[in-house]
N, C-alpha and C positions, 0 to 999 in steps of 0.2 A: 463316464468320464473321468480322467485321471486327475487329481486337483491338482492346481496349478500355483507353482511357487512364486511371489510375485516381490521381484527386487526391487525394494523399498532406496529412498532418498538418502545418500549417505552427504552429512554436513562437511566432510573435513576437508576439501579442496576450496569450499569459500570460506571456511575459517580458516583457511592458512593466508589470506587478505590480509586479513588481522584489520577490518571495519569497523568502524562504531553500528553505523546505520548498515544492517544486511539485509538484504530482499532475497526473499526465493520465492520464483513464481515460476508453475510448472503445471502440471496435469492433475486432476481430482485423483484424490486417493491415494497418491504415491508416497505417504509417509511423512511429509515432512512438519506436520503439527506432533504428532507419536512421537518423531525423532526429537524436536526440540524441546520436549516434556519430558523423556527419557533422561537426555542431557540435563537438566535442570534438577531433576531428582538425585542423578549423581551425583551435581556440581555438589546439593546441599549434603550429601552421608561423606563426600570427603572433605570439604572444605566450610561447609556451614554456610555457604555461599546461597540467599533466598531469591526469588524470581517475580515479577510483578507479569501478571496475566490479564492481557488489555484486548478490549473489543471498543467499538465505535458509541455503540448505545447500549442501554441499562437492559434492555429487550433482549440484546442479545448474549447475554448471561443467565437465562434463563435455565438455561441446563448446566450449569459450570455445576451442581452439585453431581455429576456423574463425571467429573475432570479425569478422574480416576480409575473408571471401569474398565477402562480399555488394557491399562499397564499396572495394576495394584498387582498381578499374577507374577511378575516380575521381579515384586521385591518383595518376595514371602515374608520376610522378615520384618515386614514394616507394616504400620497400620495408616491409612489415611481417612482425614477429617476434612470436610468445607464447609465453610461458613461466616458469616459477619467480614465480607469480603478479605479472609485470610486462607491458606491452605494448609492444614495443621498435620502431624506426624509426629507418633508414639511409637517406639519399640513392640514388636510382637508379642515380647517377653513379659509384656508389662500388662495383658489384658487381664488379668486379675487382681491386681491390685484396686483397692477401692477410691483412692486418690490420685487417679493417673493424672502423670506428667505428657501435657501435648507439646510441643515446640511449632513455633511458626516457621515452616517451610519457604510461604509466599505468599501472593498477594492476589485480590484482581478487584478488576475494578472497570469503569468504561471513561472512555475520553473526554464524551460529553461532557463529564460529572469533574473533569479532571479539577475545577477550581478548589474541589474539597479535598482535594491530596495538597496542597500547596504549605498546611501548616503540620502536613505529618514530614517524619525523618526518616528515609530508607538507608542505612549507613550500611547495611550487609546484602543488597539487592546490586545482582551484576549481570542480569539479564531481564529485558523486555520481550515478550511474547506478544507482537500486535498480530494476531491470527485474521483473516481474512480485510487484509488490508484495501484490498480492490472491490468494490462493491460488485456483487452481480443479482441483489434482490430485485427486482423492481421498483418493489415500493419504499427502495431506502435511500439514502441522501447524504453526502458528505456535508461535514461540516461548514460553516463560512471559517476562510482561512484555516485551513486543517493541517495544513503541512504547519502553518506556524504555530499551531494549540500543539501537535504534539511535538516542538521542539522545545516550549513552555514544559510541557510534562514532563520529557526526556530531562532539561535542565532539573524540573523539582527532585528528580528521582537521583540525577547523577550528583548533582552540587558540584560540579566545577571538578570532580575528584579525576574523570579518567577512568571510572572503576566498572560503566556499565554497558551492556552490549547490548544493541536492539536487535532483537529480527523479524521483521514483516514478511507475513506469511500468506501465501495467496494463489488461488487457480488462474489461469492466463484468462481473463475473463475481458480487459478492456484497458488499452494504452491510455483512455483518456480520465486520469487519475491525478487528484491534485499534488499526490507525489514525484511520478515521474514529469510531472510540469514544472516541478518546483527545481529539482536536481536534473534537468533536461535528460533523462533517461529514455532511449528509442531503442527497441530493439530491432535488427536486421529484419527487412520485410520476407528477407530469403528464408529464413529462418535457420535451424541449427540449434546446438548447445553454445550459450554467450555467456561470458563474463562482463559488466560495464562498470566501469569506476568512476567516481568525479568527486569532483572536491579533494582533490590530494589522496585520496584513495578513503576519506570519511564514507564515504558512501559505496557501496559494493551489490550490483545485482546480479543476479543467475537467474537468465531465462534458460529451463531446463528442457532438455531435447535425449529423454532416456530413451535410445530403441530396445535394451531389455524391456525395460520398464512396457511400454506400448506391447512388444510382442505376445510378453508373456498374458498382457489383458486381452488382447486378440484370441488368444488360446480358450480364455474362457467362457462359460456358452452367454454370457453377458456381452461381452465384447465382441463374438461374433453376429450377436443381436444388434448391437448398434454399428459395425462398423460399413464405413462410408455413408454416416449419417453426418449432419450437421452439429446433432450433440457430442459425436464422436471427435470433430474437427475439436471444440472447446475443450471436451473431456480430457482426451487421452492424447491427442496430437499436441495440446497445448497451443492453439494458433488463436492468436488476437482476432476477432471480426472486422475492430475497427482500423488495423494497421493497414490500410491502404493507399495508393500515390495519388487518389483521385483529386484534383485542386490544388497538387503542390507543387510548388515552384519556385525558383531564386528570384526576387526581386532585381527590374531591371536596375540598369546605372542610371538612368533618369529617374529614379521615385524616388524621392522626396519624402523623409518624415516629418510626419503632421501631429500626431499628439496620439497620447496612448490611453488605451482603457481598462481601466484596473475593476475587474470581476471577483465573483468568490471562487473561483478558480484559478486564478491566476490572474497578470498582464501580460498584454499584447500592444506592442507598438504598430502603428498604423502609417505603413507608406502608399504614397500616390503617385503615380507615373501619370501627367496632365498629359500627355506628348501621345499616349495610348488607350484615349477612350473615353475616360480614363479608365485605368488600371489602380484596384487598391489591393496591396500585399501587407497580410499579417504577420505579425514575426515576434516570437518570446525573446527574442534578445532587445536589450534597451540601449538608446545613445544615450550621453552622458547628461544631456538639457534636455528635459522633458515638459511637453504640457496633458496632465494628466485630469482624464474624466475618469468618475467614479462612480458604478454600480451599486456602493454599499454607502447607504446614510450615513453608517455609523464613521466613515473613512474623511468626512467632508472637512476642510481646510482650507487654509489661506492657498494652498498649495494644490488643491484637489476640488473640482466643480463636479455636482451631484449631475448625473445625467440620466433622464427616464427615455423609454420607448417610445413614448409620443415627441420627444426634442430634435430638432431640425436635423440636427448631427446626426442624431441616432437614427432615421428614416433615412437617410443619405446614405448609410453602411447599410442597411437593409436591403435596399432600393437593387447596389453593387453587388450582393450577394445572390439574391431574386433573379438579376439580370446574368449571371455569370462572369462578372466582373471583378472578382476576389478570388487570392488565391493565397498561400500557406506556407509558410518556412516547411512545415512537417506536420505529420496526423495528428497529435496529441494537439498543437493551437490549433486546427480545422476544428476537431473535434469538441474541444471546450467552445470553440465559439459555435457552434451547434447547439449545443448545451445551453449557452446564453440566450442564442434566438428563440427556443423552444419558449424560455421562460418568460 
């Protein structure tokens, strides 16, 4: 079988939006990480711009020493080195020098350790590459208030200079994640290539549906092996398992706001239609005046009352869910609620 040429992802279109938080969510292996890495290296060569490669936990950086392994051959005039939280580079022409000068091209670190970066200055960092920002491993978990934790990290790097662009990269795993919830991002369940913007263009998300890429993959022996499987739906077709309309409904005109539940994955307003059973409606949208119950002990205050799973109010909500009397404004709200129930 002849070797199939795979058409990899191009950042040209999403860059034209000039967003700050840029998300690329696509099929596995479509070249998004490689492409962003290549652009970061070229930006340093041309402008001296640095980048920051970010993962969620330190354990995800175990393989960072091979960061340049797949791309070093594209830049034969340069040598690369990784260590001590830095990506270093030196001209290949200086290999024989006794005191070789290595320059810092970029940095790497974990979001869970972002507190360690607050005292560090990054004046030349113009790009943050957050790889695998959507979790796909069963033994991993998101950080508490992760979207806020990332914004704090971004502020540390950018220092209100408007010099830094973020590249969130992920496979199409789950719409239930802190970032889609925080920025109200939801792909059309009909699929297709989609660009979604939020916050006056500050956030741009590209849900990639590349027929050329999919066609090329299915021409390979592996592609033919997985065709028609659940794995192919995720890895090639970029379909989200949790983007369904089960128990999704608009709240009735008689539904009244009762309270808000604050969780590690976001906050949800609870509306109840007493005349209909009652029926419960959970929404990601908040009224101006709120009564807030929090599941996060560290957030307890005069404005927030701590709620445990054994509280009467909590049991009331659980009962509504178990008896099919609860509906949600959109899939991410439902999925985050289900995760909350599991815990």
